[in-house]
FIKE-224409 format. One line per field, with one value per residue (C-alpha): residue number from 1; x, y, z. Coordinates in nm, 4 decimals, m for minus. Example, Ala and Ser with C-alpha at 12.3 -4.5 7.8 and 13.67 -1.06 7.14 Angstrom:
<recs>
nr <- c(1 2)
px <- c(1.2300 1.3670)
py <- c(m0.4500 m0.1060)
pz <- c(0.7800 0.7140)
</recs>
This chain:
<recs>
nr <- c(1 2 3 4 5 6 7 8 9 10 11 12 13 14 15 16 17 18 19 20 21 22 23 24 25 26 27 28 29 30 31 32 33 34 35 36 37 38 39 40 41 42 43 44 45 46 47 48 49 50 51 52 53 54 55 56 57 58 59 60 61 62 63 64 65 66 67 68 69 70 71 72 73 74 75 76 77 78 79 80 81 82 83 84 85 86 87 88 89 90 91 92 93 94 95 96 97 98 99 100 101 102 103 104 105 106 107 108 109 110 111 112 113 114 115 116 117 118 119 120 121 122 123 124 125 126 127 128 129 130 131 132 133 134 135 136 137 138 139 140 141 142 143 144 145 146 147 148 149 150 151 152 153 154 155 156 157 158 159 160 161 162 163 164 165 166 167 168 169 170 171 172 173 174 175 176 177 178 179 180 181 182 183 184 185 186 187 188 189 190)
px <- c(20.6037 20.3150 20.1265 20.4253 20.4523 20.0777 20.1039 20.3945 20.2049 19.8940 20.0949 20.2675 19.9401 19.7637 20.0454 20.0559 19.6789 19.7063 19.9684 19.7792 19.6609 19.8770 20.1149 19.8253 19.6499 19.9644 20.0133 19.6464 19.6562 19.9558 19.8058 19.4803 19.6782 19.8543 19.5243 19.3683 19.6449 19.6085 19.2313 19.2129 19.4946 19.6105 19.9573 20.1323 19.9282 20.1336 20.2470 20.1230 20.4657 20.5538 20.2214 20.2904 20.6416 20.5003 20.2271 20.4687 20.7393 20.5092 20.5327 20.8736 21.1945 21.4724 21.7633 21.6205 21.5660 21.9231 22.0725 21.8883 21.9738 22.3456 22.3194 22.6700 22.8221 22.6555 22.9382 23.2028 23.0417 23.1448 22.8662 22.8902 22.8786 22.5766 22.3945 22.4873 22.3924 22.0564 21.9752 22.0812 21.8952 21.5738 21.6005 21.6495 21.3432 21.1358 21.2365 21.1801 20.8532 20.6823 20.6115 20.4390 20.2379 20.1331 20.0080 19.7316 19.3914 19.1384 19.2896 19.1632 19.3999 19.2828 19.4404 19.4693 19.6593 19.9028 20.1534 20.4010 20.7642 20.9060 21.1386 20.8845 20.8410 20.5304 20.4303 20.1154 19.9807 19.7851 19.6860 19.6178 19.3080 19.2796 19.0185 19.2425 19.4582 19.5538 19.9049 20.0191 20.2243 20.3709 20.5027 20.7471 20.7327 20.9330 20.8077 21.0199 20.8335 20.5708 20.5357 20.7630 20.8085 21.1548 21.0840 20.8211 20.7765 20.5834 20.4803 20.7410 21.0299 21.1746 21.2792 21.5553 21.6867 21.6791 21.8889 22.1098 22.2100 22.2938 22.4865 22.6781 22.8058 22.9241 23.0870 23.2954 23.4928 23.4252 23.4416 23.1426 23.2128 23.1958 22.8663 22.7228 22.8236 22.6533 22.3336 22.3363 22.3615 22.0885 21.8591 21.9156 21.8971 21.5952)
py <- c(4.6839 4.5353 4.4842 4.2966 4.0707 4.0068 3.9161 3.6780 3.5098 3.4766 3.3163 3.0782 2.9775 2.9377 2.7319 2.5091 2.4574 2.3773 2.1102 1.9621 1.6162 1.5725 1.3263 1.1324 1.1249 0.9982 0.7276 0.6265 0.5979 0.3640 0.1545 0.1265 0.0044 m0.2604 m0.3718 m0.3915 m0.6287 m0.8382 m0.8691 m0.9292 m1.1851 m1.4906 m1.5938 m1.7575 m1.5743 m1.4699 m1.1086 m1.0626 m0.9971 m0.7450 m0.5669 m0.5472 m0.4100 m0.1495 m0.0434 m0.0189 0.1429 0.4295 0.5842 0.4760 0.6670 0.4039 0.6495 0.8471 0.5232 0.4118 0.7528 0.7870 0.4290 0.4925 0.8435 0.9904 0.6840 0.7816 1.0301 0.7560 0.5635 0.6620 0.7151 0.3573 0.2150 0.4320 0.3011 m0.0619 m0.0245 0.1334 m0.1468 m0.4194 m0.2565 m0.2266 m0.5929 m0.6865 m0.4842 m0.6365 m0.9891 m0.9261 m0.7371 m0.8959 m1.2050 m0.9863 m0.8050 m1.1324 m1.2577 m0.9960 m1.1401 m0.8570 m0.6437 m0.2882 0.0066 0.3179 0.6514 0.8855 1.2142 1.3900 1.6136 1.8482 1.7925 2.0965 2.1163 1.9495 1.6507 1.5039 1.2158 1.0102 0.7931 0.4809 0.1597 m0.1912 m0.3299 m0.7078 m0.9121 m0.9285 m0.6149 m0.2796 m0.2216 0.1424 0.2330 0.5774 0.6766 0.9613 1.1230 1.3842 1.6102 1.5836 1.5785 1.3785 1.2699 0.9713 0.7517 0.7567 0.5723 0.3494 0.2978 m0.0142 m0.0421 0.2177 0.0584 0.2634 0.0629 0.3146 0.3274 m0.0515 m0.1063 0.1965 0.0388 m0.2921 m0.1350 0.1056 m0.1911 m0.3604 m0.0430 m0.0034 m0.3122 m0.3457 m0.1344 m0.0046 m0.2745 m0.5462 m0.4104 m0.4010 m0.7647 m0.8613 m0.6750 m0.8276 m1.1778 m1.1042 m0.9805 m1.2862 m1.5493 m1.7749)
pz <- c(11.7830 11.9804 11.6544 11.5017 11.8076 11.7928 11.4247 11.4913 11.7759 11.5577 11.2763 11.5180 11.6816 11.3476 11.1941 11.5048 11.4824 11.1121 11.1823 11.4771 11.3916 11.0804 11.2466 11.3933 11.0545 10.8775 11.1394 11.1303 10.7507 10.7711 11.0525 10.8561 10.5521 10.7643 10.9193 10.5729 10.4568 10.7722 10.7441 10.3682 10.3419 10.5326 10.6450 10.3517 10.0861 9.7873 9.8177 10.1766 10.3273 10.0561 10.1095 10.4836 10.4232 10.1867 10.4317 10.7251 10.5121 10.4149 10.7611 10.8960 10.8223 10.8013 10.8057 11.0976 11.2940 11.2228 11.2993 11.6306 11.7249 11.6747 11.8260 11.8694 11.7025 11.3713 11.3101 11.3335 11.0451 10.6927 10.4335 10.3014 10.6556 10.7369 10.4311 10.5062 10.8719 10.7829 10.5396 10.7874 11.0770 10.8757 10.7754 11.1420 11.2435 10.9638 11.0635 11.4332 11.4171 11.1155 11.3257 11.5836 11.3188 11.1583 11.4967 11.4758 11.5727 11.5534 11.8288 11.8206 11.7732 11.9578 11.8669 12.1635 12.1823 11.9545 12.1307 11.9621 12.0621 11.8801 11.5798 11.3482 11.5757 11.7383 11.9596 11.8982 12.1790 12.0930 12.2596 12.1385 12.3044 12.3344 12.5135 12.8211 12.8267 12.6811 12.5494 12.5322 12.2243 12.1638 11.8212 11.7721 11.4302 11.2453 10.9674 10.6557 10.3258 10.5191 10.8807 10.9457 11.2541 11.4089 11.7356 11.8922 12.2656 12.3644 12.7294 12.8215 12.6283 12.3414 12.0359 11.9583 12.3151 12.3486 12.0349 12.1134 12.4455 12.2762 11.9892 12.2158 12.4171 12.0979 11.9613 12.2777 12.1705 11.7983 11.4828 11.2864 11.0230 11.2890 11.4244 11.0726 11.0189 11.3445 11.2549 10.9036 11.0498 11.3068 11.0279 10.8117 11.0887 11.0644)
</recs>
């Protein structure tokens, strides 16, 4: 019995050690791809935006982001509404955050710790270092076929929690279809 418990503990410790760093490596690979696009192209270059979307899209899980943003409300959306919401939410995030990504001016990204969160999830701490300040950014990732980001916390503010609060307030008074229409219009606004 003691031998079986020892074997189980060894396997658990070994498998945890083998996974250590995988989330951080996946995130770093994606960040490096984004930085490569930013440093080898200029704003307005043909294909730049698509290259950025591709690089960012490699590590983000759109459905997981949408599902966690809606939280308990996810179950009240039918499959078509879930798909439409996910697509609209991703478009909103792209529109909102692409401007910030394109404002990149040689800031340095420093990768810090990776911490396991259990259930195939991990948290990777980073910081953006500018000439005047450091901005802490924490990525939460989930292991599916690959490690994928499902939340980002910038200076203590969770992207998922921020949108969840907004969308919950809307869903108190409006239907899923009405929320989707709002998010679609927010994502297409110029």
